[in-house]
N, C-alpha and C positions, 0 to 999 in steps of 0.2 A: 535637508538637515541630516548630517552624518550621525549615526549611533554605532556604538561598539557592540560587537557580537562575539561570544566565546563559543567555539565548537570543539568537540572531542572527536578526533579522527584517528584511524589507524596510522601509525608512524609511517608505513610504506606509502599510503595514500598522500600524506603530507609531503613527503620527499618527492613523490612523482608530481604532485601539484606545483611545487616550488620549481622543479626542473622545467615543467611546461610553461609556467608563467615567465620564468627567465628567458626561455627560448623565444617566446612571443612578446618579449619586452613589456610585461604588465606585471600586476601583482596578483596574488591569490585573492585578496578582497575584491579587486576589480573583476576578475574571472567569475567569482561566486556571485557578485552583484549582477552581472550581465546574464549569468544563468538563470537566476531567480526572476529577473525581469522579463526573460524570454519564455518562461513557462506559461503555458495556455491552460485554462480550466478544462477539465475533461468531464463530459457528461456521462455518467455511468448508466448504461442501458442493460437491462436485464433480458435473458433470453425468453422468448414467448412461453416456453413450457415452464419456467420458473414463475412468470407472472400469473400464469393459470392456477398455481398452487397458493397464491396469496390469500390468506384468510382460511385455508383449509383446516387449519388447526384451531381456529377460534372457538373458544369455549371448551376445548379439550382439556382432559385432566392429565395429560401426558407431561410428566416432569422430567423424564430422562429419555430423550429421542432416541438414543443409541439402543437402549433396552427395548423400546417400543418397535423399532425396525427389526431387531434381532427376533422378537417375538413373532412378528408378522411373517418374516422369512421362514422361520421354523414352522409356523402353521401352514404356510403355502407349500413348502418343499418337503416336509417330513411327514 
């Protein structure tokens, strides 16, 4: 079943897309549909160092991480 979709794109991107579609004897809609159907799900994997940190701040009263990091760096290096 076909549905209508409205997109907001940069004018230059639209022009380039129309030229590409015309050159390839297709439409922007068909190109976009094929692109979306070709997408594969990506499993996001975290670096092991990041995984080790999981839960490290659980129960912490830190509300501003940037300030907490600055405090720790000052304490360590000053």
